[in-house]
C-alpha positions in Angstrom: -5.2 8.3 -1.3 -8.8 7.3 -1.6 -11.4 8.6 -4.5 -15.1 8.2 -4.7 -15.4 5.2 -6.8 -17.3 7.2 -9.5 -14.0 8.7 -10.4 -11.9 5.8 -12.2 -10.8 8.5 -14.6 -9.2 11.0 -12.3 -7.8 7.7 -10.4 -6.1 6.7 -13.1 -4.8 10.4 -14.2 -3.4 10.6 -10.5 -1.6 7.2 -11.2 0.0 8.6 -14.3 0.9 12.0 -12.4 2.5 10.0 -9.5 4.9 7.9 -12.0 5.8 11.0 -14.0 7.5 12.0 -11.0 8.8 8.5 -10.6 6.9 7.9 -7.4 7.4 4.5 -6.1 4.3 2.3 -5.0 5.1 0.6 -1.5 1.5 -0.8 -1.1 -1.9 0.2 -2.9 -2.7 3.7 -2.6 0.7 4.1 -0.8 3.5 6.4 -2.7 6.8 7.4 -1.8 8.5 10.4 -3.9 10.9 12.8 -2.8 9.5 15.2 -5.0 7.3 17.0 -1.9 6.0 20.1 -4.3 4.9 17.8 -7.0 3.2 15.5 -4.0 1.7 18.5 -2.7 0.2 19.6 -6.1 -1.4 15.7 -6.7 -2.7 15.9 -3.3 -4.4 19.1 -3.7 -6.0 17.9 -6.9 -7.1 14.3 -5.1 -8.8 17.1 -1.8 -10.4 19.3 -4.9 -12.3 16.1 -6.5 -13.5 15.1 -2.7 -10.5 12.6 -2.1 -8.9 12.6 0.9 -4.4 12.6 0.6 -2.0 12.8 3.3 1.8 13.1 2.9 4.0 11.9 5.4 7.9 12.9 5.9 10.5 10.3 6.5 13.0 11.4 8.7 16.0 9.0 9.8 16.7 9.6 13.5 20.0 7.1 13.6 
């Protein structure tokens, strides 16, 4: 997740939303959650405000 620097209020809002869905922060700007629909909604919010967001799907092979 990256946002333009002048959008600190939005960054705080996004962090609150991620915590609300029980997302786990793995590293700075790297979050893990099983709630895909909520992650998509948050990612769209980030992109709508000029930021970038990616969602990766974890898949166990063996």
